[in-house]
N, C-alpha and C positions, 0 to 999 in steps of 0.2 A: 708628519715624517713619513715619507713614501717608504714602504716595506722591500728593500732591494738585497743583494747579496751582501751585504755589509751585516745585517740582522743574523745571518746563517749560524754563528757560533750561537748566538743567545739563543735561537730556535731549537740548536741541537742540545744545549745545556738545558732547557728546560725541557724538552722531551725525554732527556735521558733520568733527569731527577723524578719527574711523573714517574716513567716506569719503574724505577728504583722503589721510591716511595711506594706504589701502587703493589709492586711485589713484596715488600713488608707488610702492608696493611692487609694482602689476602691470606698470607703465610700465618698471622696470626690471627685475623677474625673470622677466615672461611679456610681452614687447614683443607689441604687435599684436593685443592681448585687448581692450583699450579704445582709443577713441580719445586722442592724445595732446594734448590742448589746453594742456597745461601743459608748458615743455621742463625734464626733468630731467637735470642732469649724470651722464653716464656714469661717474664718477669714485664716486660714491653708491653703486653695486652692485660696484665692482671685488674681487675675489676676492682674499685674500692669494696669495701662491707656496705651492703644494701644499695647498692649502684649499677645498673648495667649499660650506662651511656659510653658510648666509644671514646667520648670527648673527654671523661674520667680520667681514663687509663695512660699511663706513663706515655705511651707513642701518642694518642689521642692530643694529650697535653703540648707535647713537641710540634705536632701538626699546625695547633691553633695559634701557640707562640710562635711559629715561624710565619704563619699566615699575617700575625698580627706586627710583625716586625716589616715585613713587607708593605704592609700598610701604611707604617710611618714613613718608610723611605720613599714610597709614593706621593705621600702627600708632602714631602720635602720638595717634590720638583717646583713647585710654584716660586717657592723663597727661593730654590738655585736660580730659577730665570730672572729673576729680581738682581740677584748679587752675582751679576757675571764677575765680579772679581775675585771671587771662591776660588781656591785652586784645589780643588777637589773633584777632578776630571771634567771634560769637557761638557755642554751642554747637551751634544750630540748622544754623549756616551750615557748621559742620565736620562736621556729618554729613551735610549733603546733598552736599558736596564727597566726603566718604568714600565714599558711594554710586556717585555716578557715575566719579567717576576711577577706583575700583576697578573698575567695570564696563568703564570704556576701557581696562583694561590689556588684557583679553580678547583683542582686535583686537592690541594692543602685541606681548603674548607670542607670538600666533599669528604675526604677522609676523617677529619677530625670529628664530624657531625655522624659519621657511620651512613650517610645517605638516608638520614632520618631529620624531619624539621622540628621536632623537639616542642617546647614549652611554648606561650605566646610570644615571648620575649625572645627567643631564638629564632621563632619562625618570623617574626618583624625583623629581626636581625640579617636573616636569608632573604627577606624580599627585599631590602635596601641595599644588599650585595647586590642581588641581581639587578637591581637598577643603576647603581653605580657602573658593576661591568658593562650593560647594555649600552648605557650613554657613552662609557668608553670606545666601546667597538664601534658605535654609530659615529665617533669622532674620527677613529683611525681609519674608517671605510670613506669618510668624506677627504680626509687625506690624501686616498690613493687615487682619486678620479678628479677631484676639482682643480689641481693644477692644470691637468690638460684641457678639461673644460674652461677654465679661464683664459688659456693660449688659443684655443679655437675660436672662442666666441670674443674675445677682447681685441679690436687691432690695435689698441695702445692702453696700457695700464698706468695708470696714475698712481704715483705717492700718497700713500692714505693719509697721513698727516697733512697734505698739500690740498686735498680734495676741496674743503671749505672754501679755501682761498683762489683756487680755480673756479669755483659755480659764483663767486663775488667779483670775479673779473669778466665771467660771460655777462652777468647782469650789465655791471657798469659799461662793456662794448655795446650790449642792446639798446642802453638807455643814452649812449652818446650818438648810435647812428640814429634813432628815434627824433634828437634832437635836430640833427643834420638833415633828416629828411623832412622836418618841419618847417625847417628853414626854407628847404628846395621847393616845397610845393606848397603855394598858395592855396589850395583848396584842401587842405589836410583837416581844416574844422568843418569840413562838410558833412553830408552824408557819406555812411558807409560806400565804397569804390565795388561793392562785390557783394554778391547773396551766396549762402551756401547751397550747392546742389551736389547730392551723391556723395556729401559728408566732407566736401573740398570746395573752395573757392570757384564761383563760374566767370573766369577771368577773360575767356576768349570773346571776341569781338568786344569791348570795350576800347573804348578810345584810347590811342597810345598816351595823351598827355595826361589821363586819368591813374596810368599805371603806376606811376609814384606815390600815389594816396593808397592804391590798394596794398603797396609794400608796407607803409607806413601802417595802415588796418591791420595786417596780419602780425605785425610787429608789435603793434600794441595789444590787439585783441588775444593773441595766441602765444607768441613766442615770450614776451618779458614775462608774463603770469608761469608761462611752463618753466623758464629758469628760475624763477625767485619760489616756485613751488617746493615744498618739503617733500612729499612723495612725488616725485616727475612721473613715475610708471603710471599714476593713475589720470594724469593728463593725456589728453588725444594724441599730442603732439609726441607722448611716451610710445604710440603705436608705430612704428618703422613705416608700417604699409600707408596709415593716414599721411605721415609727415614727406614720405617721398611723392604721394599723389599730389598733396597742396602744395608742394614748391616745384614740382613738375608744371602744373598748371600756371604757376606764378611766372616761372622762368619764360615760358612759351607768349604771356601777354605782356611783360614789361618791355619798357624802352632799352635798347641796348647798352646803354650806360648803366643801367640799374641790376645788371644780370650779376656782376660782380658783387654787388652787395647781397644777392636774394643768395649766390652761392656762399657767401660769409655765414648769414643768418642759417644757413642750412646747416653748415659745419658747425654751428655752435648748436643745435639741436642734437646732431649725431653726437656729440661730444656729450652734452648732457644725457643722453641715453647710454653712453657708455658709462659714464660714471654710476649711473643709478646700477646697470646691471654689474658692476664692481664691487657696490656698496652690497647688493641683495647676495652675489656669490660670497663675499667677507662675512656677513650676517650668518650664512650657514654654515661656513667654516667655523666659525670663532665662538657663536653664541651659544653653541651645546655647554662651551665650558660654564656659562652662567649657572647650569644645573649641576655640571658632574662635579665642578670643585667643591662648593658646599656641602653637596651629597658625600663626596670622599671624607671632607671633614668629619662630617654627622657619622657617618659609619666608623671612624677611626675612634672617635668618643663612644660610641654606643659598644663597641666592640671592648674598649678598656674596661666600661662599667660592667661587660659582659665577664670577663676576666674576673675581675674583683669579687663581682656578686658569686660566682660560679666557686673561688676560693674559700670565703668567709660566711657564706650565708646558706650552702648547700652540704 
């Protein structure tokens, strides 16, 4: 989600709550640092017998409970996206709340622990919380610039679910042209009609009648394997510079009636590079969720255990 003016109310709410919660924290645990404009009951900061942990005070427990409830709400965003028929607010409203309430947990968690790491268990929980928040900010940052990058670098964006069908059609079209050229060129079964020079076929100077065989050889040797490749960006036709040089040389040398076919083959390669680029950007934009989602669930479970153990074992 792109951060825009519609997020301003949520940002102001998160900022105001942070200031208010911070003022209460400072008044109880660091009195005199800020002016006391609002009277705060001393009982909220009373430590239990034998303990000096901020998290064990009534106020510390309130901070921790609020953060835990936000964790539960944030984890529910996944089911909310899957259940679009739920009439509990729009998906966009949930996403805005997910972002800004999750940011609000930063001061809540810090106030709850009193800016101390504590035991091994709480230190591990804080480390996991830091990883979850870092992955969330990473995903949020990607969503700010990735759409613009896709607009700038993709001349045509394909419907993601249709990409396998489009790739299949490209291979089928290339195979049909190969069969057509094989019927047209009686010398197609002979030796290659070009030799590689400077990374591209050296076609200039060949006999015009051999140019159809050259197109067929490029189609069989490079284009069809490229269109069939699982990772097209690893193929040499996946490099725009090589591809442009190859087809420029090929168009110079072929007969006039074959240039339209060369142009069509080049369009297939350009289309495949666009698909590969879109898939790469899509992976950047979405694959971080494969870490963020399970880590968030683990954080929720660990926080629940932390709350239970704190209540019954200490």
